C-alpha positions as YAML, in Angstrom:
chain: A
units: angstrom
residues:
- id: 1
  name: MET
  ca: [5.74, 28.80, 1.07]
- id: 2
  name: VAL
  ca: [6.98, 25.36, -0.01]
- id: 3
  name: ARG
  ca: [4.52, 22.93, -1.60]
- id: 4
  name: PHE
  ca: [5.27, 19.31, -2.39]
- id: 5
  name: ILE
  ca: [3.69, 15.89, -2.94]
- id: 6
  name: HIS
  ca: [4.54, 13.09, -0.53]
- id: 7
  name: THR
  ca: [3.88, 9.57, -1.76]
- id: 8
  name: ALA
  ca: [5.41, 6.13, -1.21]
- id: 9
  name: ASP
  ca: [4.90, 2.42, -1.78]
- id: 10
  name: LEU
  ca: [3.53, 2.59, -5.32]
- id: 11
  name: HIS
  ca: [4.61, -1.03, -5.97]
- id: 12
  name: MET
  ca: [4.03, -0.26, -9.64]
- id: 13
  name: ASP
  ca: [4.66, -3.76, -10.97]
- id: 14
  name: ARG
  ca: [2.75, -5.64, -8.26]
- id: 15
  name: ALA
  ca: [-0.21, -7.83, -9.20]
- id: 16
  name: PHE
  ca: [-3.61, -7.29, -7.62]
- id: 17
  name: GLU
  ca: [-3.63, -10.05, -5.02]
- id: 18
  name: GLY
  ca: [-5.93, -12.96, -5.75]
- id: 19
  name: ILE
  ca: [-7.31, -11.44, -8.96]
- id: 20
  name: GLN
  ca: [-7.31, -13.47, -12.16]
- id: 21
  name: PRO
  ca: [-9.09, -11.32, -14.78]
- id: 22
  name: LYS
  ca: [-11.97, -13.24, -16.35]
- id: 23
  name: ASN
  ca: [-11.85, -11.41, -19.65]
- id: 24
  name: GLN
  ca: [-9.04, -9.85, -21.63]
- id: 25
  name: GLU
  ca: [-10.50, -6.35, -21.66]
- id: 26
  name: PHE
  ca: [-10.74, -6.18, -17.88]
- id: 27
  name: GLY
  ca: [-7.23, -7.60, -17.57]
- id: 28
  name: ASN
  ca: [-5.90, -4.95, -19.96]
- id: 29
  name: LEU
  ca: [-7.61, -2.23, -17.94]
- id: 30
  name: LEU
  ca: [-6.01, -3.50, -14.72]
- id: 31
  name: GLU
  ca: [-2.58, -3.37, -16.34]
- id: 32
  name: LYS
  ca: [-3.28, 0.09, -17.71]
- id: 33
  name: ALA
  ca: [-4.37, 1.21, -14.23]
- id: 34
  name: LYS
  ca: [-0.93, 0.35, -12.80]
- id: 35
  name: ARG
  ca: [0.74, 2.66, -15.30]
- id: 36
  name: LYS
  ca: [-1.91, 5.36, -15.03]
- id: 37
  name: LEU
  ca: [-1.21, 5.69, -11.31]
- id: 38
  name: ILE
  ca: [2.12, 7.47, -11.73]
- id: 39
  name: GLU
  ca: [0.58, 9.65, -14.44]
- id: 40
  name: ASN
  ca: [-2.17, 10.68, -11.99]
- id: 41
  name: ILE
  ca: [0.44, 11.59, -9.37]
- id: 42
  name: ALA
  ca: [2.33, 13.73, -11.88]
- id: 43
  name: THR
  ca: [-0.92, 15.39, -12.95]
- id: 44
  name: VAL
  ca: [-1.73, 16.33, -9.34]
- id: 45
  name: ALA
  ca: [1.77, 17.75, -8.92]
- id: 46
  name: ILE
  ca: [1.40, 19.89, -12.05]
- id: 47
  name: GLU
  ca: [-2.13, 21.08, -11.23]
- id: 48
  name: GLU
  ca: [-1.11, 22.01, -7.69]
- id: 49
  name: GLN
  ca: [2.04, 23.74, -8.95]
- id: 50
  name: VAL
  ca: [4.23, 22.06, -6.36]
- id: 51
  name: ASP
  ca: [7.94, 22.63, -6.00]
- id: 52
  name: PHE
  ca: [8.84, 18.95, -5.86]
- id: 53
  name: VAL
  ca: [7.58, 15.38, -5.52]
- id: 54
  name: ILE
  ca: [8.82, 12.87, -2.92]
- id: 55
  name: LEU
  ca: [8.80, 9.13, -3.66]
- id: 56
  name: ALA
  ca: [9.64, 7.56, -0.29]
- id: 57
  name: GLY
  ca: [10.63, 4.02, -1.31]
- id: 58
  name: ASP
  ca: [9.15, 0.88, -2.87]
- id: 59
  name: THR
  ca: [8.18, 2.64, -6.09]
- id: 60
  name: PHE
  ca: [8.64, -0.81, -7.61]
- id: 61
  name: HIS
  ca: [7.51, -4.03, -5.99]
- id: 62
  name: GLN
  ca: [10.74, -5.87, -6.65]
- id: 63
  name: PRO
  ca: [14.41, -5.03, -7.27]
- id: 64
  name: HIS
  ca: [14.26, -6.45, -10.82]
- id: 65
  name: SER
  ca: [11.66, -4.02, -12.13]
- id: 66
  name: SER
  ca: [10.39, -4.42, -15.68]
- id: 67
  name: MET
  ca: [11.70, -2.24, -18.48]
- id: 68
  name: SER
  ca: [8.19, -1.10, -19.36]
- id: 69
  name: PHE
  ca: [7.47, 0.22, -15.85]
- id: 70
  name: GLN
  ca: [10.86, 1.96, -15.80]
- id: 71
  name: ARG
  ca: [9.96, 3.63, -19.09]
- id: 72
  name: VAL
  ca: [6.54, 4.72, -17.81]
- id: 73
  name: LEU
  ca: [8.08, 6.22, -14.68]
- id: 74
  name: ASN
  ca: [10.75, 8.05, -16.65]
- id: 75
  name: ALA
  ca: [8.14, 9.52, -19.00]
- id: 76
  name: GLN
  ca: [6.40, 11.13, -16.02]
- id: 77
  name: PHE
  ca: [9.73, 12.41, -14.68]
- id: 78
  name: GLU
  ca: [10.25, 14.12, -18.04]
- id: 79
  name: ARG
  ca: [6.74, 15.53, -17.91]
- id: 80
  name: LEU
  ca: [7.49, 17.03, -14.48]
- id: 81
  name: GLN
  ca: [10.79, 18.41, -15.76]
- id: 82
  name: GLU
  ca: [8.94, 20.36, -18.43]
- id: 83
  name: GLN
  ca: [7.01, 22.05, -15.61]
- id: 84
  name: LYS
  ca: [10.20, 22.69, -13.59]
- id: 85
  name: ILE
  ca: [9.10, 20.32, -10.80]
- id: 86
  name: ALA
  ca: [11.85, 18.39, -9.03]
- id: 87
  name: VAL
  ca: [11.64, 14.78, -7.83]
- id: 88
  name: PHE
  ca: [13.39, 13.25, -4.82]
- id: 89
  name: MET
  ca: [13.28, 9.46, -4.77]
- id: 90
  name: ASN
  ca: [14.80, 6.80, -2.56]
- id: 91
  name: PHE
  ca: [14.68, 3.00, -2.71]
- id: 92
  name: GLY
  ca: [13.05, 0.78, -0.09]
- id: 93
  name: ASN
  ca: [13.25, -2.83, 0.99]
- id: 94
  name: HIS
  ca: [11.26, -4.12, -2.02]
- id: 95
  name: ASP
  ca: [13.11, -2.20, -4.75]
- id: 96
  name: TYR
  ca: [16.50, -1.93, -3.01]
- id: 97
  name: TYR
  ca: [18.99, -0.22, -5.27]
- id: 98
  name: GLU
  ca: [21.49, -1.97, -7.51]
- id: 99
  name: PRO
  ca: [22.76, 0.18, -10.39]
- id: 100
  name: ASN
  ca: [22.92, -2.53, -13.07]
- id: 101
  name: ARG
  ca: [19.14, -3.08, -12.94]
- id: 102
  name: TYR
  ca: [18.04, 0.25, -14.43]
- id: 103
  name: TRP
  ca: [17.80, 0.86, -18.16]
- id: 104
  name: TYR
  ca: [16.90, 4.55, -18.25]
- id: 105
  name: ASP
  ca: [18.84, 7.61, -17.16]
- id: 106
  name: VAL
  ca: [16.61, 9.92, -15.15]
- id: 107
  name: PRO
  ca: [16.29, 13.54, -16.29]
- id: 108
  name: GLU
  ca: [18.09, 16.38, -14.49]
- id: 109
  name: ASN
  ca: [15.10, 17.29, -12.30]
- id: 110
  name: VAL
  ca: [15.31, 13.92, -10.49]
- id: 111
  name: HIS
  ca: [17.59, 13.26, -7.56]
- id: 112
  name: LEU
  ca: [18.00, 9.61, -6.63]
- id: 113
  name: PHE
  ca: [19.23, 8.69, -3.17]
- id: 114
  name: ILE
  ca: [21.11, 5.50, -4.02]
- id: 115
  name: ASN
  ca: [23.36, 4.84, -1.02]
- id: 116
  name: GLU
  ca: [22.69, 3.52, 2.47]
- id: 117
  name: ALA
  ca: [24.66, 6.46, 3.86]
- id: 118
  name: VAL
  ca: [22.44, 9.45, 4.63]
- id: 119
  name: GLU
  ca: [22.79, 12.27, 2.12]
- id: 120
  name: THR
  ca: [21.50, 15.85, 2.31]
- id: 121
  name: VAL
  ca: [20.61, 17.71, -0.88]
- id: 122
  name: PRO
  ca: [20.07, 21.50, -1.03]
- id: 123
  name: PHE
  ca: [17.14, 22.74, -3.08]
- id: 124
  name: VAL
  ca: [16.00, 26.28, -3.87]
- id: 125
  name: THR
  ca: [12.34, 26.88, -4.77]
- id: 126
  name: LYS
  ca: [11.09, 29.29, -7.39]
- id: 127
  name: ASN
  ca: [10.40, 31.69, -4.51]
- id: 128
  name: GLN
  ca: [14.06, 31.41, -3.48]
- id: 129
  name: GLU
  ca: [13.34, 29.48, -0.30]
- id: 130
  name: LYS
  ca: [16.12, 27.16, 0.80]
- id: 131
  name: VAL
  ca: [15.11, 23.55, 1.48]
- id: 132
  name: ALA
  ca: [17.44, 20.80, 2.70]
- id: 133
  name: ILE
  ca: [16.27, 17.26, 1.90]
- id: 134
  name: SER
  ca: [17.91, 14.30, 3.64]
- id: 135
  name: SER
  ca: [17.48, 10.60, 2.91]
- id: 136
  name: PHE
  ca: [19.11, 7.23, 2.21]
- id: 137
  name: SER
  ca: [18.24, 4.09, 0.25]
- id: 138
  name: TYR
  ca: [18.32, 0.36, 0.86]
- id: 139
  name: ASN
  ca: [21.06, -1.52, -0.97]
- id: 140
  name: HIS
  ca: [19.88, -4.79, 0.57]
- id: 141
  name: ARG
  ca: [16.56, -6.38, 1.45]
- id: 142
  name: TRP
  ca: [16.94, -5.58, 5.15]
- id: 143
  name: LEU
  ca: [18.47, -2.64, 6.95]
- id: 144
  name: ASN
  ca: [18.99, -3.14, 10.68]
- id: 145
  name: GLU
  ca: [20.62, 0.20, 11.50]
- id: 146
  name: GLU
  ca: [18.65, 3.02, 13.09]
- id: 147
  name: LYS
  ca: [19.33, 5.34, 10.16]
- id: 148
  name: VAL
  ca: [17.55, 8.27, 11.78]
- id: 149
  name: LEU
  ca: [20.56, 8.68, 14.08]
- id: 150
  name: GLU
  ca: [22.70, 9.51, 11.02]
- id: 151
  name: PHE
  ca: [20.44, 12.35, 9.85]
- id: 152
  name: PRO
  ca: [21.87, 15.83, 10.52]
- id: 153
  name: ALA
  ca: [19.97, 18.23, 12.75]
- id: 154
  name: LYS
  ca: [18.34, 21.14, 10.97]
- id: 155
  name: ASN
  ca: [20.75, 24.01, 10.39]
- id: 156
  name: MET
  ca: [18.50, 27.00, 10.87]
- id: 157
  name: LEU
  ca: [21.20, 29.44, 9.71]
- id: 158
  name: GLU
  ca: [21.65, 27.81, 6.31]
- id: 159
  name: THR
  ca: [18.18, 26.55, 5.40]
- id: 160
  name: ASP
  ca: [14.57, 27.71, 5.65]
- id: 161
  name: PHE
  ca: [13.05, 24.23, 5.71]
- id: 162
  name: GLN
  ca: [14.39, 20.73, 6.34]
- id: 163
  name: VAL
  ca: [12.61, 17.58, 5.10]
- id: 164
  name: GLY
  ca: [13.54, 14.00, 5.87]
- id: 165
  name: ILE
  ca: [12.60, 11.06, 3.63]
- id: 166
  name: TYR
  ca: [12.62, 7.77, 5.51]
- id: 167
  name: HIS
  ca: [11.58, 4.27, 4.46]
- id: 168
  name: GLY
  ca: [11.35, 2.21, 7.60]
- id: 169
  name: GLU
  ca: [9.38, 0.92, 10.51]
- id: 170
  name: ALA
  ca: [8.98, 2.28, 14.02]
- id: 171
  name: GLY
  ca: [10.22, -0.10, 16.68]
- id: 172
  name: ASN
  ca: [13.20, -2.26, 17.52]
- id: 173
  name: ILE
  ca: [15.22, -4.88, 15.66]
- id: 174
  name: THR
  ca: [13.20, -8.09, 15.48]
- id: 175
  name: GLN
  ca: [14.20, -11.33, 17.20]
- id: 176
  name: SER
  ca: [15.24, -12.75, 13.85]
- id: 177
  name: GLY
  ca: [17.71, -9.88, 13.44]
- id: 178
  name: GLN
  ca: [16.05, -8.66, 10.24]
- id: 179
  name: SER
  ca: [14.56, -5.17, 10.36]
- id: 180
  name: TYR
  ca: [13.61, -2.22, 8.21]
- id: 181
  name: ALA
  ca: [15.57, 0.83, 9.38]
- id: 182
  name: PRO
  ca: [13.90, 0.93, 12.82]
- id: 183
  name: PHE
  ca: [13.27, 4.36, 14.32]
- id: 184
  name: SER
  ca: [11.37, 6.19, 17.01]
- id: 185
  name: VAL
  ca: [9.30, 9.33, 16.50]
- id: 186
  name: THR
  ca: [11.18, 10.96, 19.39]
- id: 187
  name: GLN
  ca: [14.44, 10.46, 17.50]
- id: 188
  name: MET
  ca: [12.97, 12.18, 14.47]
- id: 189
  name: GLN
  ca: [11.48, 15.07, 16.41]
- id: 190
  name: ALA
  ca: [14.86, 15.71, 18.03]
- id: 191
  name: LYS
  ca: [16.24, 16.65, 14.58]
- id: 192
  name: ASN
  ca: [13.87, 19.66, 14.46]
- id: 193
  name: TYR
  ca: [12.80, 18.95, 10.86]
- id: 194
  name: ASP
  ca: [9.78, 20.64, 9.36]
- id: 195
  name: TYR
  ca: [8.49, 17.36, 7.92]
- id: 196
  name: TRP
  ca: [9.32, 13.65, 7.78]
- id: 197
  name: ALA
  ca: [8.00, 11.86, 4.68]
- id: 198
  name: LEU
  ca: [7.72, 8.20, 5.65]
- id: 199
  name: GLY
  ca: [7.35, 5.08, 3.51]
- id: 200
  name: HIS
  ca: [6.85, 1.34, 4.20]
- id: 201
  name: ILE
  ca: [3.46, 1.26, 5.98]
- id: 202
  name: HIS
  ca: [0.60, 1.17, 3.47]
- id: 203
  name: VAL
  ca: [-2.07, 2.81, 5.59]
- id: 204
  name: PRO
  ca: [-1.83, 6.61, 5.93]
- id: 205
  name: THR
  ca: [-0.63, 7.14, 9.50]
- id: 206
  name: ASP
  ca: [0.16, 10.27, 11.50]
- id: 207
  name: MET
  ca: [2.98, 9.07, 13.76]
- id: 208
  name: SER
  ca: [3.54, 12.28, 15.70]
- id: 209
  name: GLY
  ca: [0.04, 13.61, 16.34]
- id: 210
  name: ASP
  ca: [0.78, 16.87, 14.53]
- id: 211
  name: LYS
  ca: [1.25, 15.37, 11.04]
- id: 212
  name: ARG
  ca: [4.90, 16.39, 10.94]
- id: 213
  name: VAL
  ca: [5.95, 12.72, 10.91]
- id: 214
  name: GLN
  ca: [3.66, 10.60, 8.78]
- id: 215
  name: TYR
  ca: [3.21, 7.77, 6.33]
- id: 216
  name: SER
  ca: [1.41, 8.82, 3.16]
- id: 217
  name: GLY
  ca: [0.22, 5.24, 2.64]
- id: 218
  name: THR
  ca: [0.19, 3.50, -0.70]
- id: 219
  name: PRO
  ca: [-1.59, 5.46, -3.46]
- id: 220
  name: GLN
  ca: [-3.02, 2.21, -4.88]
- id: 221
  name: GLY
  ca: [-4.19, -0.75, -2.83]
- id: 222
  name: HIS
  ca: [-3.17, -4.18, -4.12]
- id: 223
  name: THR
  ca: [-4.94, -6.43, -1.60]
- id: 224
  name: ARG
  ca: [-8.46, -6.90, -0.28]
- id: 225
  name: LYS
  ca: [-7.54, -5.35, 3.06]
- id: 226
  name: GLU
  ca: [-6.40, -2.10, 1.42]
- id: 227
  name: THR
  ca: [-9.82, -0.50, 1.06]
- id: 228
  name: GLN
  ca: [-9.40, 2.83, 2.84]
- id: 229
  name: ILE
  ca: [-6.38, 4.14, 0.95]
- id: 230
  name: GLY
  ca: [-5.53, 5.40, -2.50]
- id: 231
  name: GLY
  ca: [-4.05, 8.89, -2.52]
- id: 232
  name: VAL
  ca: [-1.08, 11.18, -1.99]
- id: 233
  name: LEU
  ca: [-0.38, 13.96, 0.49]
- id: 234
  name: LEU
  ca: [-0.09, 17.57, -0.59]
- id: 235
  name: VAL
  ca: [2.14, 19.29, 1.98]
- id: 236
  name: GLU
  ca: [2.37, 23.07, 2.43]
- id: 237
  name: LEU
  ca: [5.05, 24.61, 4.64]
- id: 238
  name: THR
  ca: [5.50, 28.23, 5.63]
- id: 239
  name: LYS
  ca: [7.51, 29.81, 8.42]
- id: 240
  name: THR
  ca: [4.32, 30.14, 10.48]
- id: 241
  name: SER
  ca: [1.95, 27.43, 9.23]
- id: 242
  name: PHE
  ca: [1.75, 23.80, 8.18]
- id: 243
  name: GLU
  ca: [-0.95, 21.88, 6.31]
- id: 244
  name: THR
  ca: [-1.41, 18.51, 4.62]
- id: 245
  name: ASN
  ca: [-4.26, 17.44, 2.35]
- id: 246
  name: PHE
  ca: [-5.11, 13.99, 1.01]
- id: 247
  name: ILE
  ca: [-5.69, 13.81, -2.76]
- id: 248
  name: PRO
  ca: [-7.05, 10.59, -4.33]
- id: 249
  name: VAL
  ca: [-5.17, 9.15, -7.32]
- id: 250
  name: ALA
  ca: [-6.00, 5.41, -7.37]
- id: 251
  name: GLU
  ca: [-7.42, 3.84, -10.52]
- id: 252
  name: VAL
  ca: [-8.68, 0.67, -8.85]
- id: 253
  name: SER
  ca: [-10.92, 0.54, -5.80]
- id: 254
  name: TRP
  ca: [-11.15, -2.42, -3.41]
- id: 255
  name: VAL
  ca: [-14.62, -2.46, -1.89]
- id: 256
  name: ARG
  ca: [-16.06, -4.69, 0.82]
- id: 257
  name: GLU
  ca: [-19.82, -4.77, 1.30]
- id: 258
  name: GLU
  ca: [-21.81, -6.59, 3.98]
- id: 259
  name: ILE
  ca: [-25.32, -7.65, 2.95]
- id: 260
  name: SER
  ca: [-28.02, -9.33, 5.00]
- id: 261
  name: LEU
  ca: [-30.51, -11.51, 3.11]
- id: 262
  name: LYS
  ca: [-32.56, -12.22, 6.24]
- id: 263
  name: ASP
  ca: [-35.91, -11.10, 4.83]
- id: 264
  name: ILE
  ca: [-35.37, -12.59, 1.36]
- id: 265
  name: GLU
  ca: [-37.30, -15.82, 0.78]
- id: 266
  name: ASN
  ca: [-36.30, -17.03, -2.69]
- id: 267
  name: LEU
  ca: [-33.28, -17.09, -4.99]
- id: 268
  name: SER
  ca: [-34.65, -14.69, -7.58]
- id: 269
  name: SER
  ca: [-35.27, -12.02, -4.94]
- id: 270
  name: ALA
  ca: [-31.79, -12.62, -3.49]
- id: 271
  name: LEU
  ca: [-30.21, -12.15, -6.92]
- id: 272
  name: ALA
  ca: [-32.24, -8.98, -7.49]
- id: 273
  name: LYS
  ca: [-31.03, -7.50, -4.21]
- id: 274
  name: LEU
  ca: [-27.41, -8.41, -4.91]
- id: 275
  name: ARG
  ca: [-27.62, -6.90, -8.39]
- id: 276
  name: GLN
  ca: [-29.05, -3.71, -6.87]
- id: 277
  name: VAL
  ca: [-26.18, -3.45, -4.37]
- id: 278
  name: VAL
  ca: [-23.53, -4.11, -7.02]
- id: 279
  name: LYS
  ca: [-25.05, -1.52, -9.35]
- id: 280
  name: ARG
  ca: [-25.02, 1.08, -6.58]
- id: 281
  name: LYS
  ca: [-21.39, 0.41, -5.67]
- id: 282
  name: ILE
  ca: [-20.26, 0.76, -9.28]
- id: 283
  name: GLU
  ca: [-22.21, 3.98, -9.79]
- id: 284
  name: GLU
  ca: [-20.53, 5.52, -6.73]
- id: 285
  name: THR
  ca: [-17.14, 5.61, -8.47]
- id: 286
  name: ASP
  ca: [-15.49, 5.96, -11.86]
- id: 287
  name: LYS
  ca: [-12.75, 3.47, -10.93]
- id: 288
  name: LEU
  ca: [-12.37, -0.21, -11.66]
- id: 289
  name: VAL
  ca: [-13.94, -2.07, -8.72]
- id: 290
  name: LEU
  ca: [-12.72, -5.24, -7.02]
- id: 291
  name: LEU
  ca: [-15.65, -6.14, -4.81]
- id: 292
  name: GLN
  ca: [-15.88, -8.51, -1.86]
- id: 293
  name: LEU
  ca: [-19.38, -9.44, -0.73]
- id: 294
  name: ASP
  ca: [-19.96, -10.71, 2.80]
- id: 295
  name: LEU
  ca: [-23.42, -12.30, 2.77]
- id: 296
  name: PHE
  ca: [-25.24, -12.81, 6.07]
- id: 297
  name: ASP
  ca: [-28.39, -14.79, 6.87]
- id: 298
  name: VAL
  ca: [-28.38, -17.08, 3.84]
- id: 299
  name: ALA
  ca: [-29.17, -20.44, 5.47]
- id: 300
  name: GLN
  ca: [-32.75, -20.42, 4.16]
- id: 301
  name: PHE
  ca: [-31.53, -20.81, 0.56]
- id: 302
  name: GLY
  ca: [-30.06, -24.27, 1.10]
- id: 303
  name: SER
  ca: [-27.18, -26.06, -0.57]
- id: 304
  name: ASP
  ca: [-27.78, -24.82, -4.12]
- id: 305
  name: PHE
  ca: [-27.03, -21.25, -3.08]
- id: 306
  name: VAL
  ca: [-23.80, -22.34, -1.37]
- id: 307
  name: GLN
  ca: [-22.80, -24.40, -4.42]
- id: 308
  name: LYS
  ca: [-23.31, -21.48, -6.83]
- id: 309
  name: VAL
  ca: [-21.11, -19.33, -4.61]
- id: 310
  name: GLU
  ca: [-18.36, -21.92, -4.22]
- id: 311
  name: GLU
  ca: [-18.27, -22.70, -7.93]
- id: 312
  name: GLY
  ca: [-18.12, -19.00, -8.84]
- id: 313
  name: GLU
  ca: [-21.39, -18.91, -10.76]
- id: 314
  name: LEU
  ca: [-22.95, -16.21, -8.60]
- id: 315
  name: ALA
  ca: [-19.86, -14.02, -9.00]
- id: 316
  name: ASP
  ca: [-19.90, -14.56, -12.77]
- id: 317
  name: GLU
  ca: [-23.56, -13.57, -12.94]
- id: 318
  name: LEU
  ca: [-23.08, -10.36, -10.97]
- id: 319
  name: GLU
  ca: [-20.05, -9.38, -13.04]
- id: 320
  name: GLN
  ca: [-22.19, -9.41, -16.17]
- id: 321
  name: LEU
  ca: [-23.68, -6.12, -14.99]
- id: 322
  name: PHE
  ca: [-20.36, -4.32, -15.60]
- id: 323
  name: PRO
  ca: [-17.98, -6.77, -17.29]
- id: 324
  name: THR
  ca: [-15.29, -4.15, -17.99]
- id: 325
  name: ARG
  ca: [-15.45, -2.35, -14.65]
- id: 326
  name: LEU
  ca: [-16.14, -5.01, -12.03]
- id: 327
  name: GLN
  ca: [-14.66, -8.20, -10.71]
- id: 328
  name: ILE
  ca: [-15.91, -9.98, -7.62]
- id: 329
  name: SER
  ca: [-12.78, -10.62, -5.54]
- id: 330
  name: LYS
  ca: [-14.59, -12.88, -3.07]
- id: 331
  name: ILE
  ca: [-18.02, -13.89, -1.82]
- id: 332
  name: LYS
  ca: [-17.97, -14.89, 1.82]
- id: 333
  name: LEU
  ca: [-20.98, -16.57, 3.39]
- id: 334
  name: LYS
  ca: [-22.20, -16.06, 6.94]
- id: 335
  name: GLY
  ca: [-25.09, -17.83, 8.61]
- id: 336
  name: THR
  ca: [-24.85, -21.04, 6.57]
- id: 337
  name: THR
  ca: [-25.37, -24.51, 8.01]
- id: 338
  name: SER
  ca: [-21.65, -25.17, 7.61]
- id: 339
  name: GLU
  ca: [-20.95, -22.65, 10.36]
- id: 340
  name: GLU
  ca: [-22.94, -24.74, 12.82]
- id: 341
  name: GLU
  ca: [-20.58, -27.64, 12.17]
- id: 342
  name: LYS
  ca: [-17.42, -25.82, 13.24]
- id: 343
  name: ILE
  ca: [-15.04, -27.64, 15.56]
- id: 344
  name: VAL
  ca: [-15.13, -26.04, 19.01]
- id: 345
  name: LEU
  ca: [-11.70, -25.48, 20.64]
- id: 346
  name: PRO
  ca: [-11.26, -24.84, 24.39]
- id: 347
  name: VAL
  ca: [-9.03, -21.79, 23.83]
- id: 348
  name: ASN
  ca: [-9.65, -18.07, 23.46]
- id: 349
  name: ARG
  ca: [-9.14, -16.03, 20.32]
- id: 350
  name: GLN
  ca: [-6.30, -13.96, 21.76]
- id: 351
  name: THR
  ca: [-4.23, -17.08, 22.49]
- id: 352
  name: VAL
  ca: [-4.77, -18.36, 18.95]
- id: 353
  name: GLU
  ca: [-3.70, -15.06, 17.40]
- id: 354
  name: GLU
  ca: [-0.61, -14.78, 19.62]
- id: 355
  name: ASN
  ca: [0.51, -18.28, 18.62]
- id: 356
  name: LEU
  ca: [-0.06, -17.60, 14.93]
- id: 357
  name: ARG
  ca: [2.07, -14.44, 15.19]
- id: 358
  name: LYS
  ca: [4.83, -16.40, 16.93]
- id: 359
  name: LEU
  ca: [4.69, -19.00, 14.18]
- id: 360
  name: ALA
  ca: [5.09, -16.24, 11.57]
- id: 361
  name: ASP
  ca: [8.14, -14.83, 13.39]
- id: 362
  name: ASP
  ca: [9.73, -18.29, 13.66]
- id: 363
  name: PHE
  ca: [9.09, -18.90, 9.97]
- id: 364
  name: GLU
  ca: [10.70, -15.59, 9.03]
- id: 365
  name: GLY
  ca: [13.85, -16.28, 11.04]
- id: 366
  name: ASN
  ca: [14.32, -19.92, 10.06]
- id: 367
  name: PRO
  ca: [17.78, -20.20, 8.41]
- id: 368
  name: GLN
  ca: [16.61, -23.14, 6.32]
- id: 369
  name: PHE
  ca: [14.14, -20.92, 4.50]
- id: 370
  name: LEU
  ca: [16.25, -17.76, 4.07]
- id: 371
  name: PRO
  ca: [18.19, -19.00, 0.98]
- id: 372
  name: LEU
  ca: [14.89, -19.97, -0.62]
- id: 373
  name: PHE
  ca: [13.42, -16.51, 0.09]
- id: 374
  name: GLU
  ca: [16.46, -14.90, -1.49]
- id: 375
  name: LYS
  ca: [16.25, -17.11, -4.57]
- id: 376
  name: MET
  ca: [12.55, -16.33, -4.98]
- id: 377
  name: GLU
  ca: [13.20, -12.63, -4.24]
- id: 378
  name: LEU
  ca: [10.42, -12.90, -1.69]
- id: 379
  name: ASN
  ca: [10.25, -10.06, 0.84]
- id: 380
  name: ILE
  ca: [9.33, -11.53, 4.22]
- id: 381
  name: ASP
  ca: [8.60, -8.15, 5.76]
- id: 382
  name: GLU
  ca: [5.94, -6.98, 8.20]
- id: 383
  name: GLU
  ca: [3.54, -6.19, 5.36]
- id: 384
  name: TRP
  ca: [3.93, -9.68, 3.86]
- id: 385
  name: LYS
  ca: [3.60, -11.36, 7.24]
- id: 386
  name: ALA
  ca: [0.51, -9.33, 8.09]
- id: 387
  name: SER
  ca: [-1.12, -10.26, 4.78]
- id: 388
  name: VAL
  ca: [-0.39, -13.98, 5.15]
- id: 389
  name: LEU
  ca: [-1.34, -13.93, 8.82]
- id: 390
  name: GLU
  ca: [-4.69, -12.35, 7.98]
- id: 391
  name: GLN
  ca: [-5.40, -15.07, 5.43]
- id: 392
  name: VAL
  ca: [-4.41, -17.83, 7.87]
- id: 393
  name: LYS
  ca: [-6.58, -16.34, 10.63]
- id: 394
  name: GLU
  ca: [-9.52, -16.02, 8.28]
- id: 395
  name: SER
  ca: [-9.20, -19.66, 7.23]
- id: 396
  name: PHE
  ca: [-8.70, -20.81, 10.84]
- id: 397
  name: PHE
  ca: [-11.76, -19.06, 12.24]
- id: 398
  name: ASP
  ca: [-13.86, -20.25, 9.32]
- id: 399
  name: LYS
  ca: [-13.25, -23.82, 10.49]
- id: 400
  name: PHE
  ca: [-12.96, -23.52, 14.29]
- id: 401
  name: GLU
  ca: [-15.05, -21.95, 17.01]
- id: 402
  name: VAL
  ca: [-13.11, -20.40, 19.91]
- id: 403
  name: GLU
  ca: [-13.89, -18.31, 22.94]
- id: 404
  name: GLU
  ca: [-13.89, -14.56, 22.52]
- id: 405
  name: GLY
  ca: [-11.32, -12.37, 24.26]
...
């Protein structure tokens, strides 16, 4: 049996989107959480006595990663080496590989895929099972080639198991000509591999229906939309069986809670209910919590309630319950008088969303902006576009009323 951890998209040095810590202690804990993440992954690997760990791209959020995060990562590599656990790591579109950006030499248990050419590495487990591991890395921000076509087919005479590590996105080259190693699941299945460890998509996704080709998802969410993620995959392969299990490792939890205040008549009762909900959410976890509250049926409280929300006073008051474990990421109001004043547009929601997506594609491919993106080291990828698009849509539909459909 071969056992390994599959993880990807750690984005270790990425900020938590939209979060400005309101006190130094909470800010320090957020920074500590980023570093603790890789320690948690190593701990899981050691406790589960795996043969190796796969890091399938975007371990760092940017190609110029900080020295401190490099040191933290290397310390965990050394910890795994002490337990005779190997590491196989490639580089994705965010942390594309350039050799003069790394300050630490990795220990002998770590194999880095550093070239865009596909490479296959033989590995023998402690049980003397032969595993072939194939992968490549990005050396540039984009990679338009269908790299899966360059992967060798499994050689059943020379290896017991074959694993592919692939950082990319299913589909075709975009209209702008900038893509992320596009592939199809059919292409991967044709190679007859035992497992494909995918990176790039942050939500855990089984691409093949049998979990042989899947994204592990990011082990730590960094945006408000990343609420249902936060772990790694433990993969077990035998000649006759296959199993994957999700193991949580995140240190920070993004939570979104919808609350109706329909039957609440005064501000003190509303505050009491909100405090009760916040207390319950914190007690459900031992993580740091970034909490979004969507409040419905609040029109009866009038303008003072809205003002306290908009000025951040309500959030500040709720955070006093757990000042070192909680920050309110957003309070969104529903059912206020401002909603009745929305501008009504004679167009349906689907048309609006299609046009916003087209605008995002045009923006990405505009040659006037590309030099600026490069200078800012800004990755205009599908993840970035989806995040910005979600924010634009949210703002748009807060101000305009459209037909459904």
